[in-house]
N, C-alpha and C positions, 0 to 999 in steps of 0.2 A: 501451539499456534504460531503463525507468522505475524509479526508486528509490521505494520505498513504505515510509515510516517508520510503524510501527504501535505505538501505545500504547493503554492503556485509555481514554484520553480523546479521542484524535483519530487520524486517518489523514492523513498529509501525503505529497505526491508531488512529484517533480522529475525532469526529464529529464536533469539533470546538465550540460546544455549551457550554461546561463546561471547563473553563480555567484549564489547568494542567491535565485533564482527558484523558487518552489514554489506549490502549490495545497494547500489544507487542507479536510478534511471534518470538521466539528465538531458534528454533530447531537447532541441530548441523549442519545440512547441508541445502543448499538452497532449495532442492527439498521438504524437510519436511516443511520448513517455508512457501513455496508457497502453499503446500497442506493444511496446517492449515489455512492460510489466505483465500484460495478459499472456503474451507468448511464453514468458517464464512461468507464470501461474498455472497454465494449462499442462505443464509437465509435472505438477504436484499431484499426489494421490488424494482424490476427493474424499475418500473414506477416512483419511487421517489428517487432512489439512483443514485448518481454520484460519481465517484472516481477521485480525483486529486492526481496524483503520484508526490511526492516531492522527486526528485532523487538526491542523493549525488554521488560524483564521483565514490566511490567504488561500487555503485549499478547500474551504467550505463549499464554494460553488462547484467543485469537481467531485466531492465526496459521494453525492447521490449517484452520479454517473458511474463511478468506479464500483460502488456497492451493487448497483443494478447489473453491471456487466459480470461481476463475480458471481452473483446469484444466478444469473442466466446460464452461466457455465457450470452451475451445480455446486458451488462452494458456499459454506456457511460463513457469515460475517458478523462482526461486532464493531462497535465504535467507541471512541473516547476522544476527548478534546485535549489539545496541548496549547500552551501559550506560544506565540510566534517565535519568541527568542529561546525556547527550550529545544533541546535535541534529545530524542528518545534513546539514541545509541551513542 
């Protein structure tokens, strides 16, 4: 699975296969971050790709949007919560 850390300021992803290895989407606004992430996500194999959204409190309002867009694109998703001051990667 791809781990997706979601906060109000950024979207970070990691495959979890390499410790400390991640990619970050940090555009100035949420719409741009989501677009960047979805462009990347659409390059992943739907048959083998699964996204686990790791949602921080500041990212809660955006989690449903991101989950819906991933589902609409044909991807399976799961969710978990993170404290704001934690980093998943």
